[in-house]
C-alpha angles and dihedrals in degrees: 000000000000091000094050090050098051092042092055094037110028092179087075092067089107133083088227091067106033133051135183112202132189133173091222120075092204090060090046086054092049095048094048088050093051092046088051091051091048102038104021132237092321093063091118084071091059101048135002106229117186145137122271088258090052092055098047108127095011131097140197133193089249131017129195107202113198114201096187097193117118110153130142093202111029134065124255099265120208089355087075091062104105093213091052091048090049094052092041099055098032096060094089120089090195115011139002124199118200117206117197151098104293090202091055095044090050089071088077117066094221094050091044091059089050091050092047091047091053091046091053090051093047087243099122112101129190122221115204130223139284094061093176089072087068089066099049119135090250093054094042088057091051089052096059111114133186110258111243121200112219117193095188118101099193129046119257113265091245096048108124116174118176115188132157118277101216139025130203125225127183118236112297118238090244133020107265092333091279095314109136120216091253091070097088127107139081117328113215097193 
């Protein structure tokens, strides 16, 4: 998703413009590791990755909110907390993309409203299995982008980025890849 965004909107190739937010610090740690492997030690200049708590009071032009949860039997964990949901989906000045299992998110009334809204606007997109193919070495090489340093703090007045609000994912093979619901909170790394 990151690669598609920066391919279409090169001005987003800066951590001052784009954020990836998760309620789980272990996923944040994993995402930072994957971005370091792909973009090198300066990956923090490419995208700002942090927990919901770490983004409180901050904004970016575009935010990708990763819900993580994809369970047939369990609830939606920290994602059900209205305050966390509010922080997670309101950090974007222009566009927010929600990545998660629509069927899992529908278990919560607030998330169900968001999923239904995305469906009505044709902004709900399904990602097919197997997800692991997305992270193949070949795809990771294709995702490498040149790091662009952007000195601007605010987006240009005429910047108009339209991207989908929600993404659909099939049920994941495991619930949260082994991350229990207690793993939320601020990541001090």
